[in-house]
LUMKOL-57904 format. One line per field, with one value per atom (N, C-alpha, C): x, y, z; atom name; residue number from 1; chain. Coordinates in nm, 2 decimals. Layout:
# LUMKOL-57904
x <- c(X,...)
y <- c(Y,...)
z <- c(Z,...)
vovo <- c(CA,...)
domi <- c(NUM,...)
volum <- c(A,...)
***
This chain:
# LUMKOL-57904
x <- c(-17.34,-17.41,-17.40,-17.51,-17.52,-17.45,-17.39,-17.32,-17.42,-17.38,-17.45,-17.37,-17.44,-17.37,-17.43,-17.35,-17.40,-17.36,-17.44,-17.40,-17.42,-17.31,-17.32,-17.37,-17.38,-17.43,-17.35,-17.22,-17.14,-17.15,-17.24,-17.26,-17.15,-17.07,-16.97,-17.03,-17.01,-17.06,-16.96,-16.99,-16.90,-16.97,-16.89,-16.94,-16.91,-17.01,-16.99,-16.90,-16.79,-16.69,-16.71,-16.75,-16.77,-16.85,-16.91,-16.98,-16.91,-16.89,-16.81,-16.91,-16.88,-16.96,-16.86,-16.75,-16.65,-16.71,-16.63,-16.68,-16.74,-16.68,-16.73,-16.87,-16.88,-17.00,-17.11,-17.08,-17.17,-17.22,-17.12,-17.16,-17.26,-17.24,-17.34,-17.45,-17.45,-17.56,-17.59,-17.48,-17.48,-17.36,-17.38,-17.26,-17.22,-17.09,-17.04,-17.02,-17.04,-17.02,-16.88,-16.80,-16.67,-16.69,-16.66,-16.68,-16.55,-16.56,-16.45,-16.50,-16.40,-16.43,-16.44,-16.47,-16.49,-16.36,-16.25,-16.12,-16.07,-16.16,-16.13,-16.05,-16.03,-15.96,-16.05,-16.00,-16.08,-16.12,-16.24,-16.28,-16.32,-16.41,-16.47,-16.54,-16.58,-16.67,-16.78,-16.90,-17.01,-17.10,-17.17,-17.26,-17.39,-17.45,-17.58,-17.68,-17.68,-17.78,-17.75,-17.63,-17.60,-17.68,-17.73,-17.80,-17.94,-17.98,-18.12,-18.11,-18.00,-17.99,-18.01,-18.03,-18.05,-17.92,-17.80,-17.67,-17.64,-17.70,-17.66,-17.79,-17.77,-17.87,-17.81,-17.89,-17.85,-17.92,-17.84,-17.90,-17.81,-17.87,-17.79,-17.77,-17.81,-17.80,-17.72,-17.59,-17.50,-17.55,-17.61,-17.66,-17.77,-17.85,-17.96,-17.90,-17.80,-17.73,-17.67,-17.61,-17.55,-17.66,-17.77,-17.88,-17.94,-17.94,-18.00,-17.92,-17.82,-17.74,-17.80)
y <- c(9.96,9.95,10.09,10.13,10.25,10.24,10.34,10.34,10.32,10.24,10.22,10.28,10.35,10.41,10.36,10.35,10.31,10.42,10.45,10.53,10.45,10.44,10.36,10.45,10.39,10.46,10.58,10.58,10.69,10.80,10.79,10.88,10.88,10.78,10.77,10.71,10.78,10.74,10.66,10.54,10.45,10.41,10.37,10.33,10.18,10.11,9.97,9.96,9.90,9.89,9.76,9.65,9.53,9.43,9.33,9.23,9.10,9.03,8.90,8.78,8.69,8.56,8.45,8.45,8.35,8.22,8.11,7.98,7.99,8.06,8.07,8.14,8.25,8.32,8.23,8.16,8.07,7.96,7.91,7.80,7.85,7.97,8.03,8.10,8.10,8.16,8.31,8.38,8.52,8.60,8.68,8.76,8.86,8.91,9.01,9.14,9.25,9.38,9.43,9.47,9.54,9.69,9.75,9.90,9.98,10.09,10.18,10.32,10.40,10.54,10.62,10.75,10.83,10.86,10.82,10.84,10.71,10.61,10.48,10.38,10.41,10.32,10.22,10.09,9.98,10.02,9.99,10.02,9.89,9.81,9.70,9.61,9.49,9.41,9.36,9.36,9.32,9.22,9.14,9.04,9.12,9.08,9.15,9.15,9.05,9.04,9.15,9.21,9.32,9.44,9.45,9.57,9.57,9.46,9.46,9.46,9.50,9.50,9.64,9.74,9.88,9.95,9.89,9.95,10.04,10.02,10.09,10.15,10.26,10.32,10.30,10.25,10.22,10.31,10.37,10.46,10.46,10.49,10.51,10.66,10.74,10.89,10.94,10.97,11.02,11.14,11.24,11.36,11.34,11.24,11.20,11.16,11.08,11.04,11.15,11.25,11.36,11.45,11.46,11.55,11.49,11.36,11.29,11.29,11.38,11.38,11.47)
z <- c(9.95,10.08,10.15,10.20,10.28,10.41,10.46,10.59,10.70,10.80,10.92,11.04,11.13,11.24,11.37,11.47,11.61,11.70,11.80,11.91,12.04,12.12,12.24,12.36,12.48,12.59,12.64,12.60,12.63,12.52,12.43,12.32,12.21,12.21,12.11,11.98,11.87,11.74,11.67,11.62,11.54,11.41,11.32,11.19,11.18,11.12,11.09,10.97,10.99,10.88,10.79,10.86,10.79,10.87,10.81,10.88,10.86,10.97,10.96,10.96,10.87,10.87,10.86,10.94,10.94,10.99,11.00,11.04,11.18,11.27,11.41,11.41,11.33,11.32,11.26,11.17,11.10,11.20,11.28,11.38,11.48,11.52,11.62,11.56,11.42,11.34,11.38,11.41,11.45,11.40,11.29,11.24,11.34,11.33,11.41,11.32,11.38,11.32,11.37,11.27,11.31,11.31,11.41,11.43,11.43,11.37,11.36,11.40,11.45,11.49,11.36,11.37,11.26,11.18,11.24,11.18,11.11,11.11,11.04,11.13,11.26,11.34,11.40,11.41,11.47,11.61,11.65,11.79,11.86,11.80,11.86,11.76,11.81,11.73,11.82,11.77,11.85,11.77,11.84,11.78,11.74,11.63,11.59,11.70,11.78,11.89,12.00,12.00,12.09,12.06,11.93,11.89,11.96,12.02,12.08,12.23,12.29,12.43,12.49,12.40,12.44,12.46,12.44,12.46,12.34,12.23,12.10,12.04,11.97,11.89,11.74,11.65,11.52,11.42,11.33,11.23,11.10,10.99,10.87,10.84,10.94,10.93,11.05,11.01,11.11,11.18,11.11,11.16,11.27,11.24,11.33,11.47,11.47,11.59,11.67,11.59,11.66,11.73,11.66,11.71,11.84,11.86,11.97,12.10,12.10,12.22,12.33)
vovo <- c(N,CA,C,N,CA,C,N,CA,C,N,CA,C,N,CA,C,N,CA,C,N,CA,C,N,CA,C,N,CA,C,N,CA,C,N,CA,C,N,CA,C,N,CA,C,N,CA,C,N,CA,C,N,CA,C,N,CA,C,N,CA,C,N,CA,C,N,CA,C,N,CA,C,N,CA,C,N,CA,C,N,CA,C,N,CA,C,N,CA,C,N,CA,C,N,CA,C,N,CA,C,N,CA,C,N,CA,C,N,CA,C,N,CA,C,N,CA,C,N,CA,C,N,CA,C,N,CA,C,N,CA,C,N,CA,C,N,CA,C,N,CA,C,N,CA,C,N,CA,C,N,CA,C,N,CA,C,N,CA,C,N,CA,C,N,CA,C,N,CA,C,N,CA,C,N,CA,C,N,CA,C,N,CA,C,N,CA,C,N,CA,C,N,CA,C,N,CA,C,N,CA,C,N,CA,C,N,CA,C,N,CA,C,N,CA,C,N,CA,C,N,CA,C,N,CA,C,N,CA,C,N,CA,C,N,CA,C,N,CA,C)
domi <- c(1,1,1,2,2,2,3,3,3,4,4,4,5,5,5,6,6,6,7,7,7,8,8,8,9,9,9,10,10,10,11,11,11,12,12,12,13,13,13,14,14,14,15,15,15,16,16,16,17,17,17,18,18,18,19,19,19,20,20,20,21,21,21,22,22,22,23,23,23,24,24,24,25,25,25,26,26,26,27,27,27,28,28,28,29,29,29,30,30,30,31,31,31,32,32,32,33,33,33,34,34,34,35,35,35,36,36,36,37,37,37,38,38,38,39,39,39,40,40,40,41,41,41,42,42,42,43,43,43,44,44,44,45,45,45,46,46,46,47,47,47,48,48,48,49,49,49,50,50,50,51,51,51,52,52,52,53,53,53,54,54,54,55,55,55,56,56,56,57,57,57,58,58,58,59,59,59,60,60,60,61,61,61,62,62,62,63,63,63,64,64,64,65,65,65,66,66,66,67,67,67,68,68,68,69,69,69)
volum <- c(A,A,A,A,A,A,A,A,A,A,A,A,A,A,A,A,A,A,A,A,A,A,A,A,A,A,A,A,A,A,A,A,A,A,A,A,A,A,A,A,A,A,A,A,A,A,A,A,A,A,A,A,A,A,A,A,A,A,A,A,A,A,A,A,A,A,A,A,A,A,A,A,A,A,A,A,A,A,A,A,A,A,A,A,A,A,A,A,A,A,A,A,A,A,A,A,A,A,A,A,A,A,A,A,A,A,A,A,A,A,A,A,A,A,A,A,A,A,A,A,A,A,A,A,A,A,A,A,A,A,A,A,A,A,A,A,A,A,A,A,A,A,A,A,A,A,A,A,A,A,A,A,A,A,A,A,A,A,A,A,A,A,A,A,A,A,A,A,A,A,A,A,A,A,A,A,A,A,A,A,A,A,A,A,A,A,A,A,A,A,A,A,A,A,A,A,A,A,A,A,A,A,A,A,A,A,A)
***
């Protein structure tokens, strides 16, 4: 799987470390993304639906996110 990166409104770039489809995620039919900083430390988890609120910019190109600052 290719890496996916997110940049939040504070311009912090994070990497999607894993996708959760536990029983709770399956019940609400919405997986969660576990995010880590560029040092591999857990940062947050968000629902996939959060990607469509305008709070995050999603890319598989880290350099692209850095250039858009």
